[in-house]
N, C-alpha and C positions, 0 to 999 in steps of 0.2 A: 768794588764791583767789577765783574769781567766785562769786556767790551763786546758788544754784539757786531758781528761782522757780516755784512751782505755783499756777496761777491757779485759784481755786476759785469765781469768778463773783460778780458784784455782786448783792446781795440786792434782792428786789423793793421793799423799803421804800426803799432808797436811790434806786432809779430814780423811784419815785413822788414822793419828796421832790424830786427834781430837777425834775419837771414842775410842782410847785405852789408851791416856795418860792423867792423872789427876795429875797435880802439886800441891803439897801442898803450895807452895809459893804464897801468895796472889797476885793477878793481879790488884786489885782495891779495893775501899772501898766505903761504903755508905755515901754520903754527907748530904742527907736529906731524911727523910721519913714522910709521912703524911697519917694517917689512918693505914690501915692493910697491911702488906707485909711479905713475907717470902722467904727464900732460900731453895731450895731442893738439898741436897748433900748426895751422897751415899745412897739413898732411904729414907733419913730422912729429914724431913722439920723443920726448925727453924725460929723463928720470927726474924726480922732484925730491927735495929735501927740505929741512927747516929754512924758511925765509924765501922760498921760490915764489916769484910773482905770478899772480893769476890775472888773465886778461879775458876780455870778451871773446866769445867763440871758442874758448878752451873747453876741452873734453877731459875731465879728471877721471882716470881709470885706477882703480885700487885692486891690487893683487890678492891672491889667496892668503888667509891668515895674516891679513895687513890691515891698516886703518890710517886714515888722514884727517886733520883738522885744519880748517880754513878760516880765517878772519877776514871779512869784507870791510870796504872803506866805511860803511854806514854802521859799523860796530856789530854786525850780526856774525854769528858763529855757526859753522856747519861742520859736523862730524860725520864721516863717510866710513861705512863699515867694509868689510872685505867683499871682494867681487862686486864692487859698484862702479857704475859709469854715470857721471853727472856732467851735463853741458851747461856752461854759462851762456845762455841764449842772448840775454841783454840786460846789462847792468850798468847803471848810471847813477852817480850820487854827487850832486853839486848843492846840497842843502837847498834845493827848490822842490817843494812838495808837488808842484805841478808838473815838473818834467822828470823828476827822479823816478827810477823804475828798477825792479828786480825780477827777472824772468829766468828761471831755471828750467831745466828738463832732466828728470830722473829716468835715464834709459834703462837701468837695471839696478838691482841691489837695494840698499837702504841707507837712510840717513837720519840723524837727530839734528835739530837746529834750534837756536834761539835767535828770533828775528830781531832786526835792528831798527834804525831810524826811518827807513823807507817804508817798512811795513806799519810802523807806528804812526807816520805822518799821512799816508795815503794808501789805504787798503786796496784800492783799485789798480795800484801800479805794482802790486806784488803777486806772484803766482809761481807755483811749482807745477809744471806739466808732467803727467804720467800717462800711460796708455789707456787708463781707465777714468781719469778725471783730472780736472785742474783744481789744485788746492790753493785756497785764498786764505789769508790769515792777517792778523795784526798783533804786534807786541806779544808774542807767545812762544812757547816752548813745545815742540811736538816731535814725534817720530814717524817715519814712513818707511815701508819695505814693500818693494814691487817684486812680485814672484812670477816667473815665466819659465817653469819646468826647471828651476834652479834653486828651489828653496827645500829645506829639510829641517825638522825638528832635532833637537840634541839627541834623541833616541834613535835617530835615522828614518823615522816615518816621514811620509811625504806631506808637503804643505800645499793646499789648493792654490792654483794660479790666481793672481789678482793683487789688489793693493790692500796692505794692512796698515792701520795707523793708531796711535794714541796720543791724547792731548795731556800734557803735563801742566802747563799754565796757560790761561787765556782762552782763546775760541778759535776754531777754524771752521771752513766751509768747503764742501766738495761739490763741483759742478760737473755735470756730464749730460748725456742725452735724455736722462730722466728728470733733470731739473737740478735744484740746490738742496743740499742737506747740511745741517750745522752740528758740530760736536763741541761740547764744552769741556772744562777742566775735568780730568780724570776719566774721561770717556774714551772708549776704544771702538774701532769699527773695521769691517771687512768689506771690500767692494770688488765683485766678481769681473766686471766688464764695463765697457763705457755705456752700455745699455741696461745695466742693473742698478737697482736701488741699493744703497749702502746699508749693511746690516750692522746693527749696534751690538757690540760683545759686551758680556757682563764683566769679564775679567781680561786683563791684558794677554793677547796671545803670546805664547812663548817665542815665536819668531822675531817679536820685537826686542827681546832681551838679548843684546849682543855685547859681552864685555869687552870685545876688541874695539869698541867705539871709543873707549878710554884708553889711551896708550901712554907708555912710559918713553919719553923722547929724550935725546941728548942734543945739545947745541952743536950745530955743524960749523961753528965759527972758524975751526981750524981746518975744515975741508976734508978731514979724514975720518970723522966720527960718524957713526951710522946709528939709526934708532934700532931698538929691538923689542920684540914682543915678549913680555914677560908675564907669564899666566898668573903667577902669585901677586904680582903687582896690579895687574889688571882687575883682579878679584878684590884686592884691598881697596883701590881707588874707586872702583864701580860701586862698592858697597856704601861709599860716601856720597853718592849723587844726591842732590837735593831737589825739591820741588818748589823751593823758594822763588816767588815772583820777583824778588829783588837782587838775585845774583845772576850775573851774566857768564863771564868767562870762568869764574871759579866754579860755577855750577857744572859746567861741561867738563873741565879738566880736573875738577876735584882737587884742587890745591896740590897738584903733583909738584914737589919743590923744584926738581930739575927743570921742569917745563916752565914754570913761573920765572925762575931765575934767567933762563934763556930768553924769554920774552922781554923781561926788564933790561937785560943786557943790550937788546936791539932798539931800546928806547920806548917800549911799551910798558905801561903800568895797568894792566887789565884787572878790573874787578876789585881793586883795593877799597874804593869809596863804598861799593856795594857790599863788600865783605863786613866793613864796619856797620853799615845801615842795617844788615841782616840781623845784628845782635838784638834788634828791637822786635823781631819777629816773636810771635807768642805761641806757646805750646799749652793747651789745656789738658788737665790730668784730674783723675778721680781716684780714690782709693777706699778699700775697705779693710779694716783690721779689728783687733780687740786688745784690751789692755787690762792688767791687774791694777785695781786701785788700792787705796791704803789699808782697807779692812780685809784684803785678800780676796776680794770678789772680783769676778771679770765685768767689764763693761764692753759694749759694742761701740764702734767708732767709725765714721766715714770722714772724708776731707776732699775738698776739690780746690783748684786754682787755675790761674792762667798767666804764669810768669813768662818774662821774656827770656830769650836765649841767653842774654848776658846774666840775668838773675840765676838761672839754672847753673850756669858754669860756675858762678861765684858761691852758691849755696850748697850745691851737692858735690861732696868731696870726690866722688869718682869721675866728675865732669871737669874738673878744674883745668886739665890740660887737654881736653878733647875738642876737635873742631867739628861743629855741627851748626845747622842753620834752620832746621825745622823738624818735625816729628819723625820723618822717615831717617833722616841722618842721625837724630838723637837715639832712635832705636837701635841703629848699627853700633853707635859708640857704647850704648849701655849693654849691648849683648857681649862686649868684651869683659864685663864684670858680672853681669846677672844673665840668666836665662830670659831672652825677650823673643816672643813670637813675632818674626817679621813677616809671616804670612798674613798680612794685615787684612782685616775686613772693612772696606769703605773707608780707609785711612785711619783706623784705629789699631793700636798696638797694645800688647799686654804683657806684664812681667810680674813676677813674685820676688819679694825680698824675704828671705828666712829670717827668724828672730836673731837678733845679736846676743853674744854672751852677756848675761847679766840684765838683758832688756826686760822691761815690764810688759812688753807686747810679745806674748807666747804664741799667738796665732800667726804672726808674720804680716807682711803688708802686700796686699793685692793692688796693682795699679793698672789702669788702662788710660791711654793718652792718645792725642792726635792734635793736628793744627787747629789753633783757634780760627773760627771761620772769618774769612775776609770779606764777606758780604753780609748785608742786613738780613737777618731772618725774616721769614714772611710773617704777616699779621693776620692772614686768613688761611683757611685750607687744612686738610688732614692729610698726613704722610705716614705711611707704614714703614717701619724699620725692622729688618729680619736679623735674627740672631746670627752673628758671624764667628763666635768663638769667645774664649776667655781662659782665665787662669784656672788651675786645679784647685777646688776649695780646700781649706785647711780649717781645723778646729782647735780649741783650747786644751783638748785632750791629746794633741800630737798626732792626729789622724789626717789623712787626705780623703777627699771624698769625690763625688761626682755632681755635676750641675747639668740641668736640662732646661732649655728656654726656647721661646718661638718668636713671636712677633710683638712689637710694641707699636702703639698708635699715638701719634704726636698731633694734637689739635693746636694749631698755632693761633687760633683766635681766643680760645678759653685758656691758652698756655697750660694744658693738661697733658700729661703722659699716662697711658693706660695699657694694661696687658691684654693682648688679644689671645694669648696663650699663657698657661701657667708657667711659673719659674719655680723649679724644684732644686733644692740643694740637700744631699744626703751623705751620711757617714755610716759605714757598715759596722756590725758588732764586732768587738775585740774581746779578749779575754778579761779585760779589766773594765770595759764600758759597753753598755747597751747601744744598739742602733739609733740613730736620730735622723729624722727627716723632715726638712722645712718645705713648706709649699705656700707660694704667693699665687692665689687663684686668679682666673680670668676675670677682667672687670675691675681689678685693683688700679687705682689712680693716684698720681702724685704730681706736684707742681712742676712746671718747666724750669723754675727758679734754680740756680745753682747753689743750693744749700742742702744741708742734711736734713732728711725728712723721715718721720716715723710712719711705718706701715703697721696698722693695728690689726688687720684682719688676716694675719698670717696663721697658717695651720701647721701642726707639728705632731709627728708621730714619735713616741718615745719620750715626750717632754712632760714635765709637771707643771701645772698652772697655764698661764696664757703667754704664748710666745709673742715677740715683736721683731721687727726687722727695720734696719735703717738703710736708706738709699740715697745716693748722691749722684746726680747725673749731669752730663753736659753734652750739647750738640757740638761735635767736632768735625774737622775736615775743612779744607779751605772753602768749599761750597756748601757745608753743612750736611754732607751726605752720611756721616756716622753719628752714633750715640754711644758715649761710653758711660758705664755705670759702675759705682762701687757699692757693694752689698755686704751688710753685716747683720747677722741674726743672732738673738738672744733669747734664752729660756733657761729653765732649771731642769736637771735631769737626775736620775738615780735616787738611791736610798742609803744614806741620808742625801738630801737634795743638795746639789752644787750648781753653780751657775755654768752654763755652756754658751760658747760663742763660736760661730762659724762664719767665714768670710771668703769673698771671691770678687773678682772683676770681670765685667762682662762687656762685650762689643757687640753693637748692632749697626746694620747698614741698609741703605736703600737698594 
């Protein structure tokens, strides 16, 4: 379950202390730096490198096309993007929940952070101040970008001024002159000013996606090596970023070997226990396919499961040597071998595996997958899931088709799933086969159970006899925001009559 955080505000005494007290004791140190960055301390600016200590009152300034990562003494990690200024207002960690505190000020630019023990033990002692709101959190992973006439999209278009944010894990709150607003896992927001109400965004704004937050760094033990920005390396590592709640440093640094070696050489062993623990994270999948049986006829088939990361790595040949921790990082690794749509819909990904040589499955395998929910599903209420995308259907005659879908209604009390709009799957006429079109009408229902179920009221154009369809579905996403379904239809077509199977995987989201 995610933690509900209620931000009660930082006391005036803490803020006053932040203005007057500067502790010489380091509160963190730089884990990685790419490009140019400096620390302003006591009116003096000094360049920073791997291992540079960070103290209270420091202002970290990151240059153009640069990035910095800092680890604080409470085990929190903060990655600063290019053109960012962050002030360490007041940080104290002595393993005392009553007096420990972490107060930062994001002056400009953006950051991604995984909070540490201070935020976990006492939410009221943690805050990031911006010009539009104070951000309060606990035990979470989130991204912030503050824009003030200095932000642009990748295509050069202007970005409105204000604060953008997205929550990867956990929960955060925003407090400004309009009151308090809370945002949960996989939610995004935009806040125009201190007097504005935060606006919830359906999709992550592009301004939050900054590959330079993940950098390739070299150890500066010899004193003459510098970090460099490597675009290909940034892209490769950024693609491996995980949403797993159990990974800390590994998640931010994405297991860059040089960076990890440098950290361990300095006496740190970040994330190793969490990396092992993450192998028990589960990924739920569904699939639809067709298969030739012993008499030469086709049968439709669906399947679903919820294996651990460890099981996936051991059971799927293509994943034996791959490093992943959840559905998103799994999609990235699978994309190296198969076409995977990483334009996820509510945490659902989909892919198609073509039939292998000599395989009895001539339709191929359509797969949709996502994180196994980490919360208990509701026992009451109805939720609508909207069609987000899916694989291109294939059939037993070697054709590709099209699929159209709309909304599903999930009644958590009756444990029923129902179609609010039809689901249609069609295959066009070819020189050797007639057109076939299946339709699952509005009002069709099946159980929420994660088992293969037969839909008997399927309609078909171009079929002989009564068509049927099999469906297998699972609620997916860490907070259950997605629904993945494997679909396989079966009928007889043509003269003489032969069995026909069509299959696809579908993704729905709230």
